[in-house]
CHARMM-style PDB file with segment names, atoms N, HN, CA, C and O in Angstrom:
ATOM      1  N   MET     1     158.101 164.106 104.260  1.00  0.00      PROA
ATOM      2  CA  MET     1     158.486 163.078 105.229  1.00  0.00      PROA
ATOM      3  C   MET     1     157.915 161.686 104.527  1.00  0.00      PROA
ATOM      4  O   MET     1     158.601 160.695 104.276  1.00  0.00      PROA
ATOM      5  N   ASN     2     156.720 161.820 104.309  1.00  0.00      PROA
ATOM      6  HN  ASN     2     156.162 162.625 104.513  1.00  0.00      PROA
ATOM      7  CA  ASN     2     155.946 160.670 103.782  1.00  0.00      PROA
ATOM      8  C   ASN     2     156.410 159.994 102.399  1.00  0.00      PROA
ATOM      9  O   ASN     2     156.315 158.802 102.107  1.00  0.00      PROA
ATOM     10  N   LEU     3     156.958 161.084 101.580  1.00  0.00      PROA
ATOM     11  HN  LEU     3     157.035 162.052 101.817  1.00  0.00      PROA
ATOM     12  CA  LEU     3     157.606 160.614 100.390  1.00  0.00      PROA
ATOM     13  C   LEU     3     158.950 160.011 100.480  1.00  0.00      PROA
ATOM     14  O   LEU     3     159.303 159.203  99.621  1.00  0.00      PROA
ATOM     15  N   LEU     4     159.691 160.328 101.415  1.00  0.00      PROA
ATOM     16  HN  LEU     4     159.404 160.984 102.113  1.00  0.00      PROA
ATOM     17  CA  LEU     4     160.960 159.744 101.922  1.00  0.00      PROA
ATOM     18  C   LEU     4     160.886 158.367 102.311  1.00  0.00      PROA
ATOM     19  O   LEU     4     161.650 157.474 101.946  1.00  0.00      PROA
ATOM     20  N   LEU     5     159.761 158.253 103.192  1.00  0.00      PROA
ATOM     21  HN  LEU     5     159.140 158.978 103.488  1.00  0.00      PROA
ATOM     22  CA  LEU     5     159.327 156.932 103.826  1.00  0.00      PROA
ATOM     23  C   LEU     5     159.040 155.817 102.633  1.00  0.00      PROA
ATOM     24  O   LEU     5     159.465 154.662 102.657  1.00  0.00      PROA
ATOM     25  N   LEU     6     158.226 156.404 101.581  1.00  0.00      PROA
ATOM     26  HN  LEU     6     157.881 157.342 101.561  1.00  0.00      PROA
ATOM     27  CA  LEU     6     157.942 155.653 100.661  1.00  0.00      PROA
ATOM     28  C   LEU     6     159.175 155.319  99.778  1.00  0.00      PROA
ATOM     29  O   LEU     6     159.359 154.188  99.327  1.00  0.00      PROA
ATOM     30  N   LEU     7     159.912 156.245  99.584  1.00  0.00      PROA
ATOM     31  HN  LEU     7     159.762 157.163  99.951  1.00  0.00      PROA
ATOM     32  CA  LEU     7     161.244 156.160  98.722  1.00  0.00      PROA
ATOM     33  C   LEU     7     161.968 154.675  99.316  1.00  0.00      PROA
ATOM     34  O   LEU     7     162.176 153.610  98.735  1.00  0.00      PROA
ATOM     35  N   PHE     8     162.236 155.101 100.686  1.00  0.00      PROA
ATOM     36  HN  PHE     8     162.067 155.966 101.158  1.00  0.00      PROA
ATOM     37  CA  PHE     8     162.917 153.919 101.435  1.00  0.00      PROA
ATOM     38  C   PHE     8     162.279 152.662 101.296  1.00  0.00      PROA
ATOM     39  O   PHE     8     163.089 151.761 101.078  1.00  0.00      PROA
ATOM     40  N   TYR     9     161.005 152.275 101.354  1.00  0.00      PROA
ATOM     41  HN  TYR     9     160.347 153.007 101.531  1.00  0.00      PROA
ATOM     42  CA  TYR     9     160.127 151.396 101.181  1.00  0.00      PROA
ATOM     43  C   TYR     9     160.353 150.712 100.101  1.00  0.00      PROA
ATOM     44  O   TYR     9     160.556 149.498 100.117  1.00  0.00      PROA
ATOM     45  N   LEU    10     160.336 151.540  98.890  1.00  0.00      PROA
ATOM     46  HN  LEU    10     160.171 152.526  98.877  1.00  0.00      PROA
ATOM     47  CA  LEU    10     160.408 150.966  97.648  1.00  0.00      PROA
ATOM     48  C   LEU    10     161.875 150.462  97.016  1.00  0.00      PROA
ATOM     49  O   LEU    10     162.060 149.714  96.056  1.00  0.00      PROA
ATOM     50  N   LEU    11     162.835 151.111  97.862  1.00  0.00      PROA
ATOM     51  HN  LEU    11     162.684 151.719  98.642  1.00  0.00      PROA
ATOM     52  CA  LEU    11     164.070 150.787  97.541  1.00  0.00      PROA
ATOM     53  C   LEU    11     164.872 149.567  98.385  1.00  0.00      PROA
ATOM     54  O   LEU    11     166.070 149.304  98.283  1.00  0.00      PROA
ATOM     55  N   GLN    12     164.003 148.975  99.142  1.00  0.00      PROA
ATOM     56  HN  GLN    12     163.029 149.188  99.224  1.00  0.00      PROA
ATOM     57  CA  GLN    12     164.593 147.993  99.929  1.00  0.00      PROA
ATOM     58  C   GLN    12     164.821 146.659  99.058  1.00  0.00      PROA
ATOM     59  O   GLN    12     163.980 146.371  98.207  1.00  0.00      PROA
ATOM     60  N   ILE    13     165.952 145.841  99.263  1.00  0.00      PROA
ATOM     61  HN  ILE    13     166.634 146.076  99.955  1.00  0.00      PROA
ATOM     62  CA  ILE    13     166.220 144.825  98.786  1.00  0.00      PROA
ATOM     63  C   ILE    13     165.654 143.664  99.258  1.00  0.00      PROA
ATOM     64  O   ILE    13     165.819 143.428 100.455  1.00  0.00      PROA
ATOM     65  N   PRO    14     164.906 142.742  98.470  1.00  0.00      PROA
ATOM     66  CA  PRO    14     164.294 141.531  99.194  1.00  0.00      PROA
ATOM     67  C   PRO    14     165.428 140.653  99.631  1.00  0.00      PROA
ATOM     68  O   PRO    14     166.414 140.494  98.912  1.00  0.00      PROA
ATOM     69  N   GLN    15     165.289 140.040 100.881  1.00  0.00      PROA
ATOM     70  HN  GLN    15     164.487 140.169 101.465  1.00  0.00      PROA
ATOM     71  CA  GLN    15     166.230 139.046 101.435  1.00  0.00      PROA
ATOM     72  C   GLN    15     165.924 137.523 101.172  1.00  0.00      PROA
ATOM     73  O   GLN    15     166.711 136.584 101.289  1.00  0.00      PROA
ATOM     74  N   ASP    16     164.399 137.486 100.730  1.00  0.00      PROA
ATOM     75  HN  ASP    16     163.759 138.249 100.635  1.00  0.00      PROA
ATOM     76  CA  ASP    16     164.108 135.895 100.863  1.00  0.00      PROA
ATOM     77  C   ASP    16     164.134 135.378  99.527  1.00  0.00      PROA
ATOM     78  O   ASP    16     163.686 134.244  99.358  1.00  0.00      PROA
ATOM     79  N   ILE    17     164.633 136.088  98.446  1.00  0.00      PROA
ATOM     80  HN  ILE    17     164.997 137.009  98.584  1.00  0.00      PROA
ATOM     81  CA  ILE    17     164.489 135.641  97.109  1.00  0.00      PROA
ATOM     82  C   ILE    17     166.012 135.122  97.012  1.00  0.00      PROA
ATOM     83  O   ILE    17     167.061 135.689  97.315  1.00  0.00      PROA
ATOM     84  N   PRO    18     165.753 133.815  96.470  1.00  0.00      PROA
ATOM     85  CA  PRO    18     167.041 133.119  96.099  1.00  0.00      PROA
ATOM     86  C   PRO    18     167.821 133.729  94.963  1.00  0.00      PROA
ATOM     87  O   PRO    18     167.157 134.126  94.006  1.00  0.00      PROA
ATOM     88  N   HSD    19     168.980 133.847  94.929  1.00  0.00      PROA
ATOM     89  HN  HSD    19     169.519 133.524  95.707  1.00  0.00      PROA
ATOM     90  CA  HSD    19     169.784 134.385  93.812  1.00  0.00      PROA
ATOM     91  C   HSD    19     170.658 133.214  92.926  1.00  0.00      PROA
ATOM     92  O   HSD    19     171.452 132.464  93.494  1.00  0.00      PROA
ATOM     93  N   GLN    20     170.454 133.171  91.748  1.00  0.00      PROA
ATOM     94  HN  GLN    20     169.810 133.780  91.286  1.00  0.00      PROA
ATOM     95  CA  GLN    20     171.231 132.364  90.850  1.00  0.00      PROA
ATOM     96  C   GLN    20     172.700 132.489  90.749  1.00  0.00      PROA
ATOM     97  O   GLN    20     173.159 133.465  90.155  1.00  0.00      PROA
ATOM     98  N   THR    21     173.436 131.658  91.235  1.00  0.00      PROA
ATOM     99  HN  THR    21     173.063 130.866  91.717  1.00  0.00      PROA
ATOM    100  CA  THR    21     174.860 131.902  91.337  1.00  0.00      PROA
ATOM    101  C   THR    21     175.560 131.232  90.091  1.00  0.00      PROA
ATOM    102  O   THR    21     176.689 131.650  89.834  1.00  0.00      PROA
ATOM    103  N   GLU    22     175.024 130.230  89.271  1.00  0.00      PROA
ATOM    104  HN  GLU    22     174.107 129.890  89.480  1.00  0.00      PROA
ATOM    105  CA  GLU    22     175.509 129.753  88.385  1.00  0.00      PROA
ATOM    106  C   GLU    22     174.941 130.152  86.951  1.00  0.00      PROA
ATOM    107  O   GLU    22     173.790 130.578  86.851  1.00  0.00      PROA
ATOM    108  N   PRO    23     175.675 130.023  85.972  1.00  0.00      PROA
ATOM    109  CA  PRO    23     175.196 130.297  84.538  1.00  0.00      PROA
ATOM    110  C   PRO    23     173.966 129.586  84.084  1.00  0.00      PROA
ATOM    111  O   PRO    23     173.638 128.561  84.681  1.00  0.00      PROA
ATOM    112  N   VAL    24     173.270 130.017  83.110  1.00  0.00      PROA
ATOM    113  HN  VAL    24     173.536 130.850  82.624  1.00  0.00      PROA
ATOM    114  CA  VAL    24     172.204 129.183  82.595  1.00  0.00      PROA
ATOM    115  C   VAL    24     172.785 128.046  81.853  1.00  0.00      PROA
ATOM    116  O   VAL    24     173.763 128.244  81.133  1.00  0.00      PROA
ATOM    117  N   ASP    25     172.326 127.015  81.955  1.00  0.00      PROA
ATOM    118  HN  ASP    25     171.531 126.854  82.540  1.00  0.00      PROA
ATOM    119  CA  ASP    25     172.743 125.778  81.203  1.00  0.00      PROA
ATOM    120  C   ASP    25     171.881 125.614  79.857  1.00  0.00      PROA
ATOM    121  O   ASP    25     170.719 125.212  79.923  1.00  0.00      PROA
ATOM    122  N   PHE    26     172.407 125.894  78.802  1.00  0.00      PROA
ATOM    123  HN  PHE    26     173.351 126.220  78.748  1.00  0.00      PROA
ATOM    124  CA  PHE    26     171.731 125.773  77.495  1.00  0.00      PROA
ATOM    125  C   PHE    26     171.557 124.399  76.945  1.00  0.00      PROA
ATOM    126  O   PHE    26     170.905 124.207  75.918  1.00  0.00      PROA
ATOM    127  N   ARG    27     172.168 123.378  77.657  1.00  0.00      PROA
ATOM    128  HN  ARG    27     172.698 123.534  78.491  1.00  0.00      PROA
ATOM    129  CA  ARG    27     172.012 121.989  77.240  1.00  0.00      PROA
ATOM    130  C   ARG    27     170.784 121.266  77.457  1.00  0.00      PROA
ATOM    131  O   ARG    27     170.526 120.143  77.022  1.00  0.00      PROA
ATOM    132  N   GLN    28     169.882 122.169  78.326  1.00  0.00      PROA
ATOM    133  HN  GLN    28     170.091 123.081  78.679  1.00  0.00      PROA
ATOM    134  CA  GLN    28     168.662 121.557  78.732  1.00  0.00      PROA
ATOM    135  C   GLN    28     167.453 122.277  77.832  1.00  0.00      PROA
ATOM    136  O   GLN    28     167.492 123.482  77.579  1.00  0.00      PROA
ATOM    137  N   TRP    29     166.470 121.481  77.416  1.00  0.00      PROA
ATOM    138  HN  TRP    29     166.439 120.502  77.620  1.00  0.00      PROA
ATOM    139  CA  TRP    29     165.530 122.020  76.411  1.00  0.00      PROA
ATOM    140  C   TRP    29     164.596 123.175  77.105  1.00  0.00      PROA
ATOM    141  O   TRP    29     164.020 124.097  76.528  1.00  0.00      PROA
ATOM    142  N   GLU    30     164.607 122.877  78.467  1.00  0.00      PROA
ATOM    143  HN  GLU    30     165.075 122.128  78.936  1.00  0.00      PROA
ATOM    144  CA  GLU    30     163.617 123.873  79.224  1.00  0.00      PROA
ATOM    145  C   GLU    30     164.091 125.061  79.180  1.00  0.00      PROA
ATOM    146  O   GLU    30     163.363 126.025  78.943  1.00  0.00      PROA
ATOM    147  N   ASN    31     165.556 125.183  79.433  1.00  0.00      PROA
ATOM    148  HN  ASN    31     166.147 124.400  79.626  1.00  0.00      PROA
ATOM    149  CA  ASN    31     166.221 126.654  79.609  1.00  0.00      PROA
ATOM    150  C   ASN    31     166.328 127.396  77.978  1.00  0.00      PROA
ATOM    151  O   ASN    31     166.282 128.601  77.733  1.00  0.00      PROA
ATOM    152  N   ILE    32     166.463 126.396  77.111  1.00  0.00      PROA
ATOM    153  HN  ILE    32     166.500 125.417  77.309  1.00  0.00      PROA
ATOM    154  CA  ILE    32     166.349 126.915  75.808  1.00  0.00      PROA
ATOM    155  C   ILE    32     164.988 127.605  75.422  1.00  0.00      PROA
ATOM    156  O   ILE    32     164.861 128.694  74.862  1.00  0.00      PROA
ATOM    157  N   LEU    33     164.100 126.837  75.793  1.00  0.00      PROA
ATOM    158  HN  LEU    33     164.203 125.952  76.247  1.00  0.00      PROA
ATOM    159  CA  LEU    33     162.766 127.391  75.483  1.00  0.00      PROA
ATOM    160  C   LEU    33     162.482 128.654  76.372  1.00  0.00      PROA
ATOM    161  O   LEU    33     161.882 129.615  75.888  1.00  0.00      PROA
ATOM    162  N   LEU    34     162.850 128.649  77.477  1.00  0.00      PROA
ATOM    163  HN  LEU    34     163.337 127.869  77.870  1.00  0.00      PROA
ATOM    164  CA  LEU    34     162.526 129.660  78.367  1.00  0.00      PROA
ATOM    165  C   LEU    34     163.158 131.178  78.000  1.00  0.00      PROA
ATOM    166  O   LEU    34     162.562 132.252  77.918  1.00  0.00      PROA
ATOM    167  N   TYR    35     164.486 130.893  77.823  1.00  0.00      PROA
ATOM    168  HN  TYR    35     164.971 130.020  77.889  1.00  0.00      PROA
ATOM    169  CA  TYR    35     165.384 131.956  77.792  1.00  0.00      PROA
ATOM    170  C   TYR    35     165.673 132.408  76.310  1.00  0.00      PROA
ATOM    171  O   TYR    35     166.059 133.554  76.080  1.00  0.00      PROA
ATOM    172  N   LEU    36     165.481 131.496  75.331  1.00  0.00      PROA
ATOM    173  HN  LEU    36     165.167 130.565  75.518  1.00  0.00      PROA
ATOM    174  CA  LEU    36     165.780 131.797  74.040  1.00  0.00      PROA
ATOM    175  C   LEU    36     164.624 131.979  72.951  1.00  0.00      PROA
ATOM    176  O   LEU    36     164.531 132.935  72.181  1.00  0.00      PROA
ATOM    177  N   VAL    37     163.804 130.939  73.027  1.00  0.00      PROA
ATOM    178  HN  VAL    37     163.880 130.162  73.652  1.00  0.00      PROA
ATOM    179  CA  VAL    37     162.663 130.698  71.945  1.00  0.00      PROA
ATOM    180  C   VAL    37     161.642 131.658  72.457  1.00  0.00      PROA
ATOM    181  O   VAL    37     161.260 132.576  71.731  1.00  0.00      PROA
ATOM    182  N   THR    38     161.135 131.485  73.776  1.00  0.00      PROA
ATOM    183  HN  THR    38     161.446 130.739  74.365  1.00  0.00      PROA
ATOM    184  CA  THR    38     160.125 132.542  74.032  1.00  0.00      PROA
ATOM    185  C   THR    38     160.100 133.986  73.971  1.00  0.00      PROA
ATOM    186  O   THR    38     159.121 134.668  73.667  1.00  0.00      PROA
ATOM    187  N   PRO    39     161.416 134.458  74.328  1.00  0.00      PROA
ATOM    188  CA  PRO    39     161.376 136.021  74.039  1.00  0.00      PROA
ATOM    189  C   PRO    39     161.435 136.421  72.656  1.00  0.00      PROA
ATOM    190  O   PRO    39     160.892 137.444  72.240  1.00  0.00      PROA
ATOM    191  N   LEU    40     162.176 135.518  71.854  1.00  0.00      PROA
ATOM    192  HN  LEU    40     162.617 134.687  72.192  1.00  0.00      PROA
ATOM    193  CA  LEU    40     162.089 135.700  70.274  1.00  0.00      PROA
ATOM    194  C   LEU    40     160.696 135.492  69.760  1.00  0.00      PROA
ATOM    195  O   LEU    40     160.236 136.304  68.957  1.00  0.00      PROA
ATOM    196  N   LEU    41     160.081 134.596  70.113  1.00  0.00      PROA
ATOM    197  HN  LEU    41     160.454 133.937  70.766  1.00  0.00      PROA
ATOM    198  CA  LEU    41     158.812 134.413  69.550  1.00  0.00      PROA
ATOM    199  C   LEU    41     157.842 135.734  70.016  1.00  0.00      PROA
ATOM    200  O   LEU    41     157.110 136.267  69.181  1.00  0.00      PROA
ATOM    201  N   LEU    42     157.891 136.131  71.179  1.00  0.00      PROA
ATOM    202  HN  LEU    42     158.486 135.698  71.857  1.00  0.00      PROA
ATOM    203  CA  LEU    42     157.178 137.100  71.618  1.00  0.00      PROA
ATOM    204  C   LEU    42     157.480 138.497  70.926  1.00  0.00      PROA
ATOM    205  O   LEU    42     156.591 139.273  70.578  1.00  0.00      PROA
ATOM    206  N   ALA    43     158.875 138.731  70.765  1.00  0.00      PROA
ATOM    207  HN  ALA    43     159.597 138.100  71.048  1.00  0.00      PROA
ATOM    208  CA  ALA    43     159.061 139.879  69.953  1.00  0.00      PROA
ATOM    209  C   ALA    43     158.597 139.700  68.395  1.00  0.00      PROA
ATOM    210  O   ALA    43     158.197 140.696  67.792  1.00  0.00      PROA
ATOM    211  N   ALA    44     158.643 138.636  67.851  1.00  0.00      PROA
ATOM    212  HN  ALA    44     158.969 137.827  68.340  1.00  0.00      PROA
ATOM    213  CA  ALA    44     158.505 138.422  66.530  1.00  0.00      PROA
ATOM    214  C   ALA    44     156.766 138.664  66.483  1.00  0.00      PROA
ATOM    215  O   ALA    44     156.223 139.332  65.604  1.00  0.00      PROA
ATOM    216  N   LEU    45     156.161 138.102  67.406  1.00  0.00      PROA
ATOM    217  HN  LEU    45     156.602 137.559  68.120  1.00  0.00      PROA
ATOM    218  CA  LEU    45     154.684 138.211  67.193  1.00  0.00      PROA
ATOM    219  C   LEU    45     154.259 139.787  67.391  1.00  0.00      PROA
ATOM    220  O   LEU    45     153.399 140.311  66.683  1.00  0.00      PROA
ATOM    221  N   TYR    46     154.828 140.352  68.240  1.00  0.00      PROA
ATOM    222  HN  TYR    46     155.526 139.926  68.815  1.00  0.00      PROA
ATOM    223  CA  TYR    46     154.581 141.807  68.481  1.00  0.00      PROA
ATOM    224  C   TYR    46     154.967 142.790  67.453  1.00  0.00      PROA
ATOM    225  O   TYR    46     154.310 143.823  67.331  1.00  0.00      PROA
ATOM    226  N   PHE    47     156.078 142.519  66.639  1.00  0.00      PROA
ATOM    227  HN  PHE    47     156.611 141.680  66.738  1.00  0.00      PROA
ATOM    228  CA  PHE    47     156.397 143.242  65.508  1.00  0.00      PROA
ATOM    229  C   PHE    47     155.430 142.958  64.277  1.00  0.00      PROA
ATOM    230  O   PHE    47     155.183 143.843  63.458  1.00  0.00      PROA
ATOM    231  N   PHE    48     154.945 141.794  64.196  1.00  0.00      PROA
ATOM    232  HN  PHE    48     155.145 141.075  64.861  1.00  0.00      PROA
ATOM    233  CA  PHE    48     154.053 141.311  63.138  1.00  0.00      PROA
ATOM    234  C   PHE    48     152.729 141.884  63.345  1.00  0.00      PROA
ATOM    235  O   PHE    48     152.072 142.314  62.397  1.00  0.00      PROA
ATOM    236  N   TYR    49     152.289 141.909  64.618  1.00  0.00      PROA
ATOM    237  HN  TYR    49     152.823 141.560  65.388  1.00  0.00      PROA
ATOM    238  CA  TYR    49     151.094 142.351  65.012  1.00  0.00      PROA
ATOM    239  C   TYR    49     150.953 143.957  64.543  1.00  0.00      PROA
ATOM    240  O   TYR    49     149.973 144.422  63.961  1.00  0.00      PROA
ATOM    241  N   PHE    50     152.074 144.643  64.904  1.00  0.00      PROA
ATOM    242  HN  PHE    50     152.870 144.265  65.376  1.00  0.00      PROA
ATOM    243  CA  PHE    50     152.139 146.159  64.657  1.00  0.00      PROA
ATOM    244  C   PHE    50     152.149 146.452  63.235  1.00  0.00      PROA
ATOM    245  O   PHE    50     151.486 147.387  62.787  1.00  0.00      PROA
ATOM    246  N   ARG    51     152.983 145.581  62.381  1.00  0.00      PROA
ATOM    247  HN  ARG    51     153.522 144.821  62.745  1.00  0.00      PROA
ATOM    248  CA  ARG    51     153.066 145.860  61.010  1.00  0.00      PROA
ATOM    249  C   ARG    51     151.607 145.633  60.410  1.00  0.00      PROA
ATOM    250  O   ARG    51     151.212 146.301  59.454  1.00  0.00      PROA
ATOM    251  N   LYS    52     150.878 144.717  60.984  1.00  0.00      PROA
ATOM    252  HN  LYS    52     151.198 144.174  61.760  1.00  0.00      PROA
ATOM    253  CA  LYS    52     149.760 144.396  60.205  1.00  0.00      PROA
ATOM    254  C   LYS    52     148.710 145.684  60.675  1.00  0.00      PROA
ATOM    255  O   LYS    52     147.881 146.133  59.883  1.00  0.00      PROA
ATOM    256  N   ARG    53     148.838 146.119  61.830  1.00  0.00      PROA
ATOM    257  HN  ARG    53     149.511 145.755  62.474  1.00  0.00      PROA
ATOM    258  CA  ARG    53     148.059 146.819  62.589  1.00  0.00      PROA
ATOM    259  C   ARG    53     148.099 148.486  61.919  1.00  0.00      PROA
ATOM    260  O   ARG    53     147.131 149.238  61.815  1.00  0.00      PROA
ATOM    261  N   ASN    54     149.503 148.761  61.529  1.00  0.00      PROA
ATOM    262  HN  ASN    54     150.289 148.149  61.614  1.00  0.00      PROA
ATOM    263  CA  ASN    54     149.767 149.979  60.774  1.00  0.00      PROA
ATOM    264  C   ASN    54     149.300 149.994  59.300  1.00  0.00      PROA
ATOM    265  O   ASN    54     149.122 151.070  58.729  1.00  0.00      PROA
ATOM    266  N   LYS    55     149.125 148.955  58.757  1.00  0.00      PROA
ATOM    267  HN  LYS    55     149.269 148.081  59.221  1.00  0.00      PROA
ATOM    268  CA  LYS    55     148.609 148.766  57.380  1.00  0.00      PROA
ATOM    269  C   LYS    55     147.236 149.269  57.024  1.00  0.00      PROA
ATOM    270  O   LYS    55     146.870 149.830  55.991  1.00  0.00      PROA
ATOM    271  N   ARG    56     146.477 148.910  58.229  1.00  0.00      PROA
ATOM    272  HN  ARG    56     146.775 148.455  59.068  1.00  0.00      PROA
ATOM    273  CA  ARG    56     145.096 149.435  58.223  1.00  0.00      PROA
ATOM    274  C   ARG    56     144.876 150.519  57.952  1.00  0.00      PROA
ATOM    275  OT1 ARG    56     143.716 150.933  57.954  1.00  0.00      PROA
TER     276      ARG     56
END
């Protein structure tokens, strides 16, 4: 019974979070940095870190 209540609690959809209904505008620098450059930079740093770590 408690597991079922916990499951229903975790599966609730939040109602107070605003939803973005328009596509991302890539003509603004902030959006380019946030959605393109930052993930690519983090992925590159992650792979370079583990490549360096595996060589030791």
